[in-house]
Structures are given as structure tokens and as C-alpha cells.
DSSP file (Angstrom, degrees, kcal/mol; ACC not computed):
  #  RESIDUE AA STRUCTURE BP1 BP2  ACC     N-H-->O    O-->H-N    N-H-->O    O-->H-N    TCO  KAPPA ALPHA  PHI   PSI    X-CA   Y-CA   Z-CA
    1    1 A M              0   0    0      0, 0.0     0, 0.0     0, 0.0     0, 0.0   0.000 360.0 360.0 360.0 129.8   98.2  158.6  103.6
    2    2 A T     >  -     0   0    0      1,-0.1     4,-2.4     4,-0.0     5,-0.2  -0.382 360.0-110.7 -80.9 161.0   94.7  158.8  102.3
    3    3 A P  H  > S+     0   0    0      0, 0.0     4,-2.5     0, 0.0     5,-0.2   0.876 119.7  54.0 -58.2 -36.6   92.2  155.9  102.7
    4    4 A E  H  > S+     0   0    0      2,-0.2     4,-2.5     1,-0.2     5,-0.2   0.902 108.6  48.5 -65.0 -39.7   92.4  155.2   99.0
    5    5 A E  H  > S+     0   0    0      2,-0.2     4,-2.7     1,-0.2    -1,-0.2   0.895 111.8  49.3 -67.0 -39.4   96.2  154.9   99.1
    6    6 A R  H  X S+     0   0    0     -4,-2.4     4,-2.8     2,-0.2    -2,-0.2   0.916 112.0  48.4 -65.3 -41.6   96.0  152.6  102.1
    7    7 A I  H  X S+     0   0    0     -4,-2.5     4,-2.8    -5,-0.2    -2,-0.2   0.924 112.5  48.4 -63.6 -43.3   93.4  150.5  100.3
    8    8 A E  H  X S+     0   0    0     -4,-2.5     4,-2.2     2,-0.2    -2,-0.2   0.912 112.7  48.1 -63.8 -42.3   95.6  150.4   97.2
    9    9 A K  H  X S+     0   0    0     -4,-2.7     4,-2.4     2,-0.2    -2,-0.2   0.923 112.6  48.7 -63.6 -43.9   98.6  149.4   99.3
   10   10 A L  H  X S+     0   0    0     -4,-2.8     4,-2.4     1,-0.2    -2,-0.2   0.917 112.0  48.4 -62.4 -43.8   96.7  146.7  101.1
   11   11 A L  H  X S+     0   0    0     -4,-2.8     4,-2.6     1,-0.2    -1,-0.2   0.873 110.5  52.0 -64.8 -35.9   95.4  145.3   97.8
   12   12 A T  H  X S+     0   0    0     -4,-2.2     4,-2.7     2,-0.2    -2,-0.2   0.914 110.1  48.4 -65.3 -42.4   98.9  145.4   96.3
   13   13 A E  H  X S+     0   0    0     -4,-2.4     4,-2.4     2,-0.2    -2,-0.2   0.903 111.9  49.4 -63.9 -41.1  100.2  143.4   99.3
   14   14 A I  H  X S+     0   0    0     -4,-2.4     4,-2.4     2,-0.2    -2,-0.2   0.929 111.9  48.6 -62.8 -44.8   97.4  140.9   99.0
   15   15 A R  H  X S+     0   0    0     -4,-2.6     4,-2.4     2,-0.2    -2,-0.2   0.924 111.9  48.6 -61.4 -45.2   98.1  140.5   95.3
   16   16 A D  H  X S+     0   0    0     -4,-2.7     4,-2.4     1,-0.2    -1,-0.2   0.892 111.5  50.5 -63.7 -38.6  101.8  140.0   95.9
   17   17 A G  H  X S+     0   0    0     -4,-2.4     4,-2.3     2,-0.2    -1,-0.2   0.899 110.2  49.7 -64.7 -40.2  101.1  137.5   98.6
   18   18 A Q  H  X S+     0   0    0     -4,-2.4     4,-2.5     2,-0.2    -2,-0.2   0.889 110.4  50.3 -65.4 -39.7   98.7  135.6   96.3
   19   19 A R  H  X S+     0   0    0     -4,-2.4     4,-2.4     2,-0.2    -2,-0.2   0.924 111.3  48.1 -64.5 -43.9  101.4  135.5   93.6
   20   20 A A  H  X S+     0   0    0     -4,-2.4     4,-2.2     1,-0.2    -2,-0.2   0.910 112.1  50.1 -63.0 -40.9  104.0  134.2   96.0
   21   21 A H  H  X S+     0   0    0     -4,-2.3     4,-2.4     1,-0.2    -2,-0.2   0.913 109.7  50.7 -62.8 -42.8  101.5  131.6   97.2
   22   22 A L  H  X S+     0   0    0     -4,-2.5     4,-2.5     2,-0.2    -2,-0.2   0.905 109.9  49.8 -62.8 -42.4  100.8  130.6   93.6
   23   23 A E  H  X S+     0   0    0     -4,-2.4     4,-2.2     2,-0.2    -1,-0.2   0.907 111.9  47.9 -64.0 -41.4  104.5  130.2   92.8
   24   24 A E  H  X S+     0   0    0     -4,-2.2     4,-2.7     2,-0.2     5,-0.2   0.898 111.0  51.7 -65.1 -39.9  105.1  128.1   95.9
   25   25 A Y  H  X S+     0   0    0     -4,-2.4     4,-2.6     1,-0.2    -2,-0.2   0.915 109.6  49.6 -62.4 -43.6  102.0  126.0   95.0
   26   26 A K  H  X S+     0   0    0     -4,-2.5     4,-2.4     2,-0.2    -2,-0.2   0.912 112.2  48.3 -61.7 -42.3  103.4  125.4   91.4
   27   27 A R  H  X S+     0   0    0     -4,-2.2     4,-2.3     2,-0.2    -2,-0.2   0.935 113.8  45.1 -65.0 -46.7  106.8  124.4   92.8
   28   28 A V  H  X S+     0   0    0     -4,-2.7     4,-2.5     1,-0.2    -2,-0.2   0.897 113.5  50.8 -65.5 -40.0  105.4  122.0   95.4
   29   29 A T  H  X S+     0   0    0     -4,-2.6     4,-2.6    -5,-0.2    -1,-0.2   0.921 110.5  48.6 -63.7 -44.3  103.0  120.5   92.8
   30   30 A A  H  X S+     0   0    0     -4,-2.4     4,-2.1     1,-0.2    -2,-0.2   0.906 112.6  48.6 -62.3 -41.7  105.8  120.0   90.3
   31   31 A E  H  X S+     0   0    0     -4,-2.3     4,-2.2     2,-0.2    -2,-0.2   0.906 111.1  50.3 -64.7 -41.4  107.9  118.3   92.9
   32   32 A S  H  X S+     0   0    0     -4,-2.5     4,-2.3     1,-0.2    -2,-0.2   0.910 109.8  50.3 -63.5 -42.8  105.1  116.1   94.0
   33   33 A L  H  X S+     0   0    0     -4,-2.6     4,-2.4     1,-0.2    -1,-0.2   0.892 109.1  52.1 -63.4 -38.4  104.4  115.0   90.4
   34   34 A Q  H  X S+     0   0    0     -4,-2.1     4,-2.4     2,-0.2    -1,-0.2   0.914 109.3  49.2 -64.1 -42.0  108.1  114.2   89.9
   35   35 A V  H  X S+     0   0    0     -4,-2.2     4,-2.3     1,-0.2    -1,-0.2   0.902 111.2  50.2 -63.4 -40.8  108.1  112.0   93.1
   36   36 A Q  H  X S+     0   0    0     -4,-2.3     4,-2.5     2,-0.2    -2,-0.2   0.898 109.8  50.5 -65.5 -39.8  105.0  110.2   91.8
   37   37 A R  H  X S+     0   0    0     -4,-2.4     4,-2.7     2,-0.2     5,-0.2   0.934 111.0  48.4 -62.2 -45.4  106.6  109.6   88.4
   38   38 A E  H  X S+     0   0    0     -4,-2.4     4,-2.1     1,-0.2    -2,-0.2   0.898 111.9  49.8 -62.1 -40.1  109.7  108.2   90.0
   39   39 A S  H  X S+     0   0    0     -4,-2.3     4,-2.3     2,-0.2    -1,-0.2   0.919 111.1  48.8 -64.1 -44.0  107.6  106.0   92.3
   40   40 A F  H  X S+     0   0    0     -4,-2.5     4,-2.3     1,-0.2    -2,-0.2   0.922 111.2  49.5 -62.7 -44.5  105.5  104.7   89.3
   41   41 A E  H  X S+     0   0    0     -4,-2.7     4,-2.2     1,-0.2    -1,-0.2   0.883 110.3  51.4 -63.4 -37.2  108.7  104.0   87.3
   42   42 A S  H  X S+     0   0    0     -4,-2.1     4,-2.3    -5,-0.2    -1,-0.2   0.908 109.2  50.2 -64.9 -41.7  110.1  102.1   90.3
   43   43 A Q  H  X S+     0   0    0     -4,-2.3     4,-2.5     2,-0.2    -2,-0.2   0.900 109.1  51.8 -63.3 -40.6  106.9  100.0   90.6
   44   44 A V  H  X S+     0   0    0     -4,-2.3     4,-2.2     2,-0.2    -1,-0.2   0.920 109.9  49.5 -62.7 -43.3  107.1   99.2   86.9
   45   45 A R  H  X S+     0   0    0     -4,-2.2     4,-2.2     1,-0.2    -2,-0.2   0.916 111.9  48.1 -61.9 -42.6  110.7   98.0   87.2
   46   46 A H  H  X S+     0   0    0     -4,-2.3     4,-2.7     2,-0.2    -2,-0.2   0.898 109.7  52.2 -66.6 -39.3  109.8   95.8   90.2
   47   47 A I  H  X S+     0   0    0     -4,-2.5     4,-2.3     2,-0.2    -1,-0.2   0.921 110.2  48.7 -61.8 -43.4  106.8   94.3   88.4
   48   48 A R  H  X S+     0   0    0     -4,-2.2     4,-2.1     2,-0.2    -1,-0.2   0.913 111.8  49.5 -62.4 -42.1  109.0   93.4   85.5
   49   49 A M  H  X S+     0   0    0     -4,-2.2     4,-2.5     1,-0.2    -2,-0.2   0.929 111.2  48.5 -63.5 -44.8  111.6   91.9   87.8
   50   50 A Y  H  X S+     0   0    0     -4,-2.7     4,-2.6     1,-0.2    -1,-0.2   0.868 109.5  53.1 -64.5 -36.2  109.0   89.8   89.6
   51   51 A R  H  X S+     0   0    0     -4,-2.3     4,-2.4     2,-0.2    -1,-0.2   0.917 109.9  48.1 -64.5 -41.8  107.5   88.6   86.4
   52   52 A R  H  X S+     0   0    0     -4,-2.1     4,-2.7     2,-0.2    -2,-0.2   0.931 112.4  48.6 -63.4 -44.4  110.9   87.4   85.2
   53   53 A L  H  X S+     0   0    0     -4,-2.5     4,-2.6     1,-0.2    -2,-0.2   0.901 111.2  50.3 -62.6 -40.2  111.5   85.7   88.5
   54   54 A A  H  X S+     0   0    0     -4,-2.6     4,-2.5     2,-0.2    -1,-0.2   0.909 110.9  49.4 -64.5 -40.9  108.1   84.0   88.4
   55   55 A L  H  X S+     0   0    0     -4,-2.4     4,-2.2     2,-0.2    -2,-0.2   0.929 112.3  47.2 -63.5 -45.5  108.8   82.8   84.8
   56   56 A V  H  X S+     0   0    0     -4,-2.7     4,-2.4     1,-0.2    -2,-0.2   0.912 112.3  51.1 -62.9 -41.7  112.2   81.4   85.8
   57   57 A G  H  X S+     0   0    0     -4,-2.6     4,-2.5     1,-0.2    -2,-0.2   0.908 109.6  49.3 -61.8 -42.4  110.7   79.7   88.9
   58   58 A M  H  X S+     0   0    0     -4,-2.5     4,-2.5     2,-0.2    -1,-0.2   0.890 110.4  50.9 -65.2 -38.0  107.9   78.1   86.7
   59   59 A I  H  X S+     0   0    0     -4,-2.2     4,-2.5     2,-0.2    -2,-0.2   0.925 111.1  48.1 -64.9 -43.2  110.5   76.8   84.3
   60   60 A I  H  X S+     0   0    0     -4,-2.4     4,-2.5     1,-0.2    -2,-0.2   0.919 112.8  48.3 -63.3 -43.2  112.6   75.3   87.1
   61   61 A I  H  X S+     0   0    0     -4,-2.5     4,-2.5     2,-0.2    -1,-0.2   0.906 111.4  50.4 -63.9 -40.7  109.5   73.7   88.6
   62   62 A A  H  X S+     0   0    0     -4,-2.5     4,-2.5     2,-0.2    -2,-0.2   0.917 111.3  48.2 -63.9 -42.7  108.5   72.3   85.2
   63   63 A V  H  X S+     0   0    0     -4,-2.5     4,-2.3     1,-0.2    -2,-0.2   0.922 112.9  48.1 -63.9 -43.4  112.0   70.8   84.7
   64   64 A L  H  X S+     0   0    0     -4,-2.5     4,-2.5     2,-0.2    -2,-0.2   0.890 110.7  51.6 -64.2 -38.9  111.9   69.3   88.1
   65   65 A F  H  X S+     0   0    0     -4,-2.5     4,-2.5     2,-0.2    -2,-0.2   0.925 110.4  48.0 -63.0 -44.9  108.4   67.8   87.5
   66   66 A V  H  X S+     0   0    0     -4,-2.5     4,-2.5     1,-0.2    -2,-0.2   0.901 111.8  51.0 -62.3 -40.1  109.6   66.3   84.2
   67   67 A Y  H  X S+     0   0    0     -4,-2.3     4,-2.6     2,-0.2    -2,-0.2   0.911 110.0  48.7 -63.7 -42.9  112.6   64.9   86.0
   68   68 A V  H  X S+     0   0    0     -4,-2.5     4,-2.6     2,-0.2    -2,-0.2   0.914 112.0  49.0 -64.3 -42.7  110.5   63.3   88.8
   69   69 A V  H  X S+     0   0    0     -4,-2.5     4,-2.2     2,-0.2    -2,-0.2   0.918 111.6  49.5 -62.8 -42.0  108.1   61.8   86.2
   70   70 A W  H  X S+     0   0    0     -4,-2.5     4,-1.9     1,-0.2    -2,-0.2   0.905 112.1  48.0 -63.6 -41.1  111.1   60.4   84.3
   71   71 A L  H  X S+     0   0    0     -4,-2.6     4,-1.3     1,-0.2    -2,-0.2   0.900 110.5  51.9 -66.0 -39.4  112.6   58.9   87.5
   72   72 A A  H  X S+     0   0    0     -4,-2.6     4,-0.9     1,-0.2    -2,-0.2   0.893 111.0  47.4 -64.0 -39.1  109.2   57.4   88.5
   73   73 A Q  H  < S+     0   0    0     -4,-2.2     3,-0.3     1,-0.2    -1,-0.2   0.869 109.7  52.4 -71.1 -34.9  108.9   55.7   85.1
   74   74 A S  H  < S+     0   0    0     -4,-1.9    -1,-0.2     1,-0.2    -2,-0.2   0.741 106.7  54.3 -75.1 -20.3  112.4   54.4   85.2
   75   75 A L  H  <        0   0    0     -4,-1.3    -1,-0.2     1,-0.2    -2,-0.2   0.730 360.0 360.0 -81.0 -22.6  111.8   52.8   88.6
   76   76 A V     <        0   0    0     -4,-0.9    -1,-0.2    -3,-0.3    -2,-0.2   0.478 360.0 360.0 -79.5 360.0  108.7   50.9   87.4
């Protein structure tokens, strides 16, 4: 095997290794992005749920406050 053939073989192996590395990088990156999307969507769902719970809680507190004021006035 001549030096040129060895160099060409080595460069081919390096190129093939780089291609394999690039494909693995693309796969891992795509998987990471999917996990981030799922996490973001989960956070959005939880925020909506907490907002609804906060609204319901405020309504209950407002109703109880009105009831306490009404009871206080009826006792006077």
C-alpha cells in the first residue's frame, strides 16, 4: 500500500467517522428538542390549571367575605 493510498484510506475513515458523528448529533439534538417541547407544553398546562384554581379560590373568598359582611350587618 502506497503512502497516498494510506492517506486516502485514513481520510475516508475520518470522513465516515465525522458523518456518523453528525448523524448521532442530529438524532440527539432532535430528541432533546422534543423533550423540551413536551416540558414546555406541560408547564403551560400547569399554569392554566393554577390560574383556574386561583380564580375559583378568589371567587370562594369573595363569596365568604360578602357572607361575613351580611352576617355582621344582620347582627347589628
